[in-house]
mmCIF file of the C-alpha atoms, coordinates in Angstrom:
data_MODEL
# 
_entry.id   MODEL 
# 
loop_
_atom_site.group_PDB 
_atom_site.id 
_atom_site.type_symbol 
_atom_site.label_atom_id 
_atom_site.label_alt_id 
_atom_site.label_comp_id 
_atom_site.label_asym_id 
_atom_site.label_entity_id 
_atom_site.label_seq_id 
_atom_site.pdbx_PDB_ins_code 
_atom_site.Cartn_x 
_atom_site.Cartn_y 
_atom_site.Cartn_z 
_atom_site.occupancy 
_atom_site.B_iso_or_equiv 
_atom_site.pdbx_formal_charge 
_atom_site.auth_seq_id 
_atom_site.auth_comp_id 
_atom_site.auth_asym_id 
_atom_site.auth_atom_id 
_atom_site.pdbx_PDB_model_num 
ATOM 1  C CA . UNK A 1 1  ? 0.000  0.000  0.000   1.00 0.00 ? 1  UNK A CA 1 
ATOM 2  C CA . UNK A 1 2  ? 2.846  2.401  0.777   1.00 0.00 ? 2  UNK A CA 1 
ATOM 3  C CA . UNK A 1 3  ? 4.160  2.008  -2.770  1.00 0.00 ? 3  UNK A CA 1 
ATOM 4  C CA . UNK A 1 4  ? 0.822  3.162  -4.211  1.00 0.00 ? 4  UNK A CA 1 
ATOM 5  C CA . UNK A 1 5  ? 0.763  6.136  -1.838  1.00 0.00 ? 5  UNK A CA 1 
ATOM 6  C CA . UNK A 1 6  ? 4.245  7.109  -3.014  1.00 0.00 ? 6  UNK A CA 1 
ATOM 7  C CA . UNK A 1 7  ? 3.625  6.572  -6.740  1.00 0.00 ? 7  UNK A CA 1 
ATOM 8  C CA . UNK A 1 8  ? 0.171  8.200  -6.845  1.00 0.00 ? 8  UNK A CA 1 
ATOM 9  C CA . UNK A 1 9  ? 1.374  11.810 -6.246  1.00 0.00 ? 9  UNK A CA 1 
ATOM 10 C CA . UNK A 1 10 ? 4.192  11.323 -8.764  1.00 0.00 ? 10 UNK A CA 1 
ATOM 11 C CA . UNK A 1 11 ? 1.824  10.145 -11.505 1.00 0.00 ? 11 UNK A CA 1 
ATOM 12 C CA . UNK A 1 12 ? -0.529 13.050 -10.780 1.00 0.00 ? 12 UNK A CA 1 
ATOM 13 C CA . UNK A 1 13 ? 2.316  15.555 -11.076 1.00 0.00 ? 13 UNK A CA 1 
ATOM 14 C CA . UNK A 1 14 ? 3.597  13.998 -14.297 1.00 0.00 ? 14 UNK A CA 1 
ATOM 15 C CA . UNK A 1 15 ? 0.064  13.886 -15.754 1.00 0.00 ? 15 UNK A CA 1 
ATOM 16 C CA . UNK A 1 16 ? -0.441 17.539 -14.781 1.00 0.00 ? 16 UNK A CA 1 
ATOM 17 C CA . UNK A 1 17 ? 2.791  18.590 -16.512 1.00 0.00 ? 17 UNK A CA 1 
ATOM 18 C CA . UNK A 1 18 ? 1.780  16.651 -19.650 1.00 0.00 ? 18 UNK A CA 1 
ATOM 19 C CA . UNK A 1 19 ? -1.643 18.336 -19.659 1.00 0.00 ? 19 UNK A CA 1 
ATOM 20 C CA . UNK A 1 20 ? 0.070  21.739 -19.429 1.00 0.00 ? 20 UNK A CA 1 
ATOM 21 C CA . UNK A 1 21 ? 2.513  20.946 -22.241 1.00 0.00 ? 21 UNK A CA 1 
ATOM 22 C CA . UNK A 1 22 ? -0.135 19.507 -24.593 1.00 0.00 ? 22 UNK A CA 1 
ATOM 23 C CA . UNK A 1 23 ? -1.930 22.842 -25.363 1.00 0.00 ? 23 UNK A CA 1 
ATOM 24 C CA . UNK A 1 24 ? 1.446  24.442 -26.144 1.00 0.00 ? 24 UNK A CA 1 
ATOM 25 C CA . UNK A 1 25 ? 2.286  21.624 -28.564 1.00 0.00 ? 25 UNK A CA 1 
ATOM 26 C CA . UNK A 1 26 ? -1.138 21.950 -30.220 1.00 0.00 ? 26 UNK A CA 1 
ATOM 27 C CA . UNK A 1 27 ? -0.666 25.701 -30.664 1.00 0.00 ? 27 UNK A CA 1 
ATOM 28 C CA . UNK A 1 28 ? 2.658  25.155 -32.431 1.00 0.00 ? 28 UNK A CA 1 
# 
């Protein structure tokens, strides 16, 4: 269970960064 708790925030941060970069890529 601890592994999931540790990985969950990391995946959310990575997903958030990807979502922020996607609009920029679409604009270009």
